[in-house]
C-alpha positions in Angstrom: 52.9 40.0 152.7 56.2 41.2 151.3 58.6 43.2 153.4 58.2 47.0 153.2 59.2 50.5 154.5 56.5 52.9 155.0 57.2 56.6 155.8 54.7 59.4 155.1 56.4 62.6 156.6 53.7 65.0 155.3 51.9 66.9 157.9 48.1 67.2 157.0 45.9 70.1 158.1 42.1 69.2 157.3 39.0 70.8 157.9 36.8 73.8 157.2 38.6 77.0 156.9 42.3 75.8 157.4 43.6 77.3 154.2 43.4 80.9 156.0 45.8 79.8 158.4 48.5 79.4 155.7 50.5 82.3 157.1 50.7 81.1 160.5 51.5 77.4 159.3 54.5 78.5 157.1 55.6 81.0 159.8 55.6 77.9 162.3 58.5 76.5 160.2 60.5 79.6 160.2 60.1 80.4 156.5 60.1 84.1 155.7 60.2 84.0 151.6 58.3 81.6 149.5 57.6 81.1 145.7 53.8 80.9 145.3 53.0 78.6 142.5 49.4 78.1 141.1 47.6 77.5 137.9 45.8 79.5 135.2 44.0 82.0 137.3 41.0 80.3 138.8 42.5 80.9 142.2 42.1 84.7 141.6 38.5 84.4 140.3 37.2 82.3 143.4 39.2 84.6 146.1 41.4 81.8 147.1 44.5 83.8 146.2 43.5 86.9 148.3 42.9 84.5 151.3 46.5 83.1 150.7 48.2 86.4 149.9 46.5 88.4 152.9 47.3 85.4 155.3 51.0 85.7 154.1 51.3 89.3 154.5 49.9 89.1 158.1 52.8 87.0 159.2 55.1 89.4 157.0 56.1 86.5 154.6 57.5 87.6 151.3 56.6 86.1 148.3 57.5 85.9 144.6 55.0 84.4 142.3 54.6 82.0 139.2 51.3 81.2 137.7 50.4 79.5 134.3 50.4 75.5 135.3 48.5 73.7 132.9 47.1 70.3 132.9 50.1 67.7 132.0 52.3 70.4 133.6 55.1 71.3 131.2 58.8 71.2 131.7 59.2 74.9 130.3 57.4 76.4 132.9 59.4 74.3 135.4 62.5 75.8 133.9 61.2 79.2 134.6 60.1 78.4 138.1 63.7 77.1 138.8 65.3 80.5 137.3 62.8 82.3 139.7 64.0 80.4 142.6 67.7 80.9 141.9 67.0 84.8 141.4 64.7 85.3 144.5 66.2 82.4 146.8 62.8 81.6 148.4 62.9 79.4 151.7 60.2 77.0 150.1 57.6 76.7 147.4 53.8 76.9 148.2 51.5 75.0 145.4 48.0 76.2 145.5 46.1 73.7 143.2 45.6 70.4 142.2 48.1 67.6 140.9 49.6 69.5 138.0 50.5 72.5 140.1 52.0 70.4 142.8 54.1 68.1 140.3 55.4 71.2 138.7 56.1 72.7 142.0 58.2 69.4 143.0 60.3 69.3 140.0 61.1 73.2 140.5 62.1 72.6 143.9 64.6 70.1 142.9 65.9 72.2 139.8 66.1 75.3 141.9 69.1 73.8 143.7 71.2 72.5 140.9 72.4 73.2 137.2 71.0 70.1 136.1 68.1 70.5 133.6 64.8 69.5 135.0 64.0 67.2 132.4 66.8 65.0 133.0 65.0 64.0 136.7 62.1 63.0 134.8 63.8 61.4 132.1 65.7 59.3 134.9 69.1 60.4 133.7 69.9 62.2 137.0 69.0 61.4 140.6 67.7 64.3 142.9 69.8 64.9 146.0 68.5 68.1 147.4 65.2 70.1 147.1 63.5 73.1 148.5 60.5 72.2 151.0 57.0 72.2 149.4 53.6 73.1 151.2 50.3 72.5 149.4 47.2 74.2 149.5 44.9 71.6 147.7 42.0 72.7 145.4 41.1 69.4 143.7 40.9 65.7 145.1 42.4 63.5 142.5 46.4 63.0 142.2 47.3 62.4 145.8 50.3 64.4 144.8 49.7 66.2 148.1 51.3 63.1 150.1 53.2 61.3 147.3 56.8 60.6 146.2 56.0 61.0 142.8 56.1 63.9 140.2 55.1 63.8 136.6 55.8 66.5 133.8 55.6 66.8 130.1 58.2 67.8 127.7 56.0 69.5 125.2 58.7 69.5 122.5 59.3 65.8 122.6 55.6 65.0 123.4 56.7 62.9 126.2 55.2 62.6 129.7 57.4 61.1 132.5 57.5 60.6 136.1 60.0 59.9 138.8 59.9 58.8 142.4 61.9 60.4 145.2 61.2 61.0 148.9 62.3 64.6 148.3 59.1 64.9 146.5 57.0 64.5 149.6 55.4 67.9 150.6 56.4 69.2 154.0 52.8 70.0 154.6 49.6 69.9 152.9 46.2 71.9 153.7 43.1 70.3 153.0 39.8 72.1 152.8 37.1 70.1 151.2 35.1 73.5 150.8 37.8 74.5 148.3 36.5 71.7 146.0 32.9 72.8 145.8 33.3 74.8 142.6 35.1 71.8 140.8 33.0 71.1 137.9 31.6 67.7 136.9 33.9 66.7 134.8 37.0 67.4 136.8 35.2 65.8 139.5 34.6 62.6 137.5 38.4 62.9 136.7 39.2 63.2 140.3 37.1 60.0 141.2 38.9 57.8 138.5 42.3 59.3 139.6 41.7 58.2 143.2 40.4 55.0 142.1 43.1 54.1 139.7 45.7 54.9 142.2 44.4 52.2 144.3 43.5 49.7 141.6 47.0 50.1 140.0 48.3 48.6 143.6 45.5 46.4 144.1 45.8 44.3 141.0 49.3 43.0 142.0 51.5 39.8 142.0 50.8 39.0 145.7 47.9 36.8 146.4 48.2 36.7 150.5 47.8 40.5 151.7 44.4 40.3 152.6 44.8 43.3 155.0 46.0 45.7 152.3 43.3 44.0 150.0 40.6 45.0 152.7 42.1 48.6 153.1 42.0 49.2 149.5 38.3 47.9 149.1 37.2 50.1 151.7 38.7 53.2 150.1 37.1 52.1 146.7 33.6 51.6 148.0 33.8 54.8 150.0 35.0 56.7 146.7 32.5 55.2 144.5 29.6 56.3 146.7 30.8 59.6 147.8 31.5 60.4 144.0 27.8 59.6 143.3 27.1 62.1 146.0 29.4 64.8 145.2 28.1 64.7 141.4 24.5 65.2 142.6 25.2 67.7 145.2 28.7 69.5 144.8 28.4 71.2 148.1 27.8 67.7 150.4 30.9 68.6 152.7 30.9 64.7 153.8 31.4 63.5 150.2 34.0 66.1 149.2 35.9 65.5 152.6 35.6 61.6 151.6 37.0 62.3 148.3 39.8 64.7 149.4 41.2 62.4 152.3 40.8 59.1 149.8 42.7 61.1 147.2 45.8 61.5 149.9 45.6 57.9 151.1 45.0 56.4 147.5 48.9 57.6 146.7 50.8 58.1 149.9 51.9 54.4 149.5 49.3 53.1 152.1 47.8 51.1 149.6 50.7 49.6 148.1 52.5 48.2 151.4 53.6 44.6 151.1 53.0 44.5 147.4 54.7 44.2 144.1 52.5 46.2 141.7 52.6 47.0 138.0 51.3 50.6 137.3 50.8 49.4 133.7 47.7 51.7 133.0 49.6 54.7 134.2 52.7 54.0 132.0 50.5 53.6 129.0 48.5 56.6 129.7 51.4 58.9 129.8 51.8 58.1 126.4 48.3 59.1 125.7 48.1 62.5 127.3 51.7 63.0 126.4 51.0 62.8 122.9 47.6 64.2 123.1 47.7 67.2 125.3 43.9 67.8 125.3 43.7 64.3 127.1 43.2 64.8 130.8 45.3 62.3 132.6 42.1 60.4 134.4 40.3 60.6 131.0 43.1 58.5 129.6 42.8 56.3 132.6 39.0 55.6 132.3 39.7 54.5 128.8 42.7 52.3 129.4 41.7 50.4 132.6 38.7 48.3 131.4 40.8 47.6 128.2 43.9 46.4 130.1 41.7 44.4 132.4 39.9 42.7 129.7 43.4 41.9 128.3 45.1 40.5 131.5 42.1 39.1 133.8 42.2 35.4 132.4 45.8 35.3 133.6 45.0 36.0 137.3 41.0 35.3 137.8 41.1 35.0 141.4 41.9 38.9 142.2 39.5 39.8 139.7 36.8 37.8 141.2 37.8 39.1 144.6 37.4 42.6 143.4 34.1 41.9 141.5 32.4 40.4 144.6 34.0 42.8 147.5 33.8 46.0 145.8 30.8 45.7 143.5 28.7 43.1 145.3 28.5 40.8 142.4 27.5 37.3 143.2 30.4 34.8 142.6 29.9 32.2 140.0 31.9 29.3 141.1 31.2 27.3 138.1 32.1 30.1 135.7 34.6 32.3 137.8 35.7 34.3 134.5 32.2 35.3 134.2 32.3 36.6 137.6 35.7 38.7 137.0 34.5 40.0 133.7 31.5 41.3 135.4 33.5 43.3 137.8 35.3 44.8 135.1 32.3 45.8 132.9 30.5 47.2 136.2 33.8 49.4 136.7 33.7 50.5 133.1 29.8 51.5 133.4 30.5 53.3 136.7 33.0 55.5 134.7 30.2 56.0 132.1 27.9 57.1 134.7 29.9 59.7 136.2 30.5 61.2 132.8 34.0 59.7 131.8 35.0 58.5 128.7 35.6 54.6 128.1 36.8 54.8 124.3 39.6 56.6 122.6 37.1 57.9 119.9 35.4 60.0 122.7 38.7 61.6 123.1 39.1 62.1 119.3 41.7 59.5 118.9 42.2 57.3 116.1 44.6 54.2 115.4 47.0 56.9 113.9 49.7 56.9 116.4 49.2 53.4 118.2 52.6 52.0 117.0 54.5 55.3 117.9 53.0 55.1 121.5 53.7 51.6 122.0 57.1 52.3 121.0 57.7 55.2 123.1 56.1 53.2 126.2 58.5 50.3 125.7 61.3 52.8 125.7 61.9 52.2 121.8 61.5 48.4 122.4 64.0 48.1 125.3 61.6 47.4 128.0 58.3 45.5 128.5 55.6 46.6 131.1 55.2 44.5 134.0 51.6 43.0 134.5 50.0 39.6 134.8 51.6 39.0 131.3 54.5 40.9 129.9 53.2 43.9 128.0 55.7 44.6 125.0 54.7 46.8 122.0 52.5 44.1 120.2 50.5 43.8 123.3 50.1 47.5 124.2 48.8 48.1 120.6 46.4 45.2 121.1 45.2 46.9 124.2 45.0 50.3 122.5 42.7 48.3 119.9 40.4 47.5 122.5 39.9 50.9 123.3 38.8 51.9 119.9 
């Protein structure tokens, strides 16, 4: 186990009906004016918008608002949000939605207190030094952004999707009511399951071999999500399944699964090029395609961890004479699970051909200036070969 620092200051309010207390929660921090940030209007159709605004009004909390966040959130809307904040001067930002809304709010919160353009942070040309506080009312179990340091946005002009990590990105508090996810459709639920699993798998498949405690925690989360995901897809209003997915989403990306590890996040890096270039691709759909291909490409270079994953997570019998067979079975079983929950596992299911493989690989390596860390270095050539395995 490597040396590590672990600090997750986000306060969680979890349970039935807790979102209706949002006004009291915000008032308890002394905030009197907020920016209410949300997506494309589903919170108004569901009645959640009324629940939130009525609670704010009861506590005499003023609010400006900005809706319109799309999947793969856009820097153009972030710039609008920063301008609103500079004009309205809210005390904090309340993100009501899933990962896209939360990530958009995070970059607005940083951009609101500076004249630096929002994209400069995502492009890592600038490092944030201050931010407005962020609160969250979560509506989708997926990204874990409600407790994470990360924020990912897209420059739609350059067709680039980039993320950056900062402790300033951690929300001050997050409100998690699993009931709010009952209405999440089958495909988006499947996306959430993949996203949660991938935030854990990207940390689990690391360079470290002597971290059994973190391995066991990760394996327990994965097994719980696999089971709860099947239940939620068959019965969308099963509270316990939805609660498991919601809490797992937070734990998968708040750094707990990564303590003591030196991990890669190679699949996420490649996926950012995929959904950055093809805006119709949901982030998790890109991951469900890329992970099996990446795993099949690298597993022979570290078979022990892939065998451990196969036996502990999927209960596959270990073949000591042919360990690579066991490792591969674990990868294929994961791929089959993604298929079973309705997720794509091939690029043609996303209407993507090999037309832009070279361009994606070139952008992913920052025009050939870096290689992605993995069990073997992944340069342009290797990334193209992984993409070809996705066809």
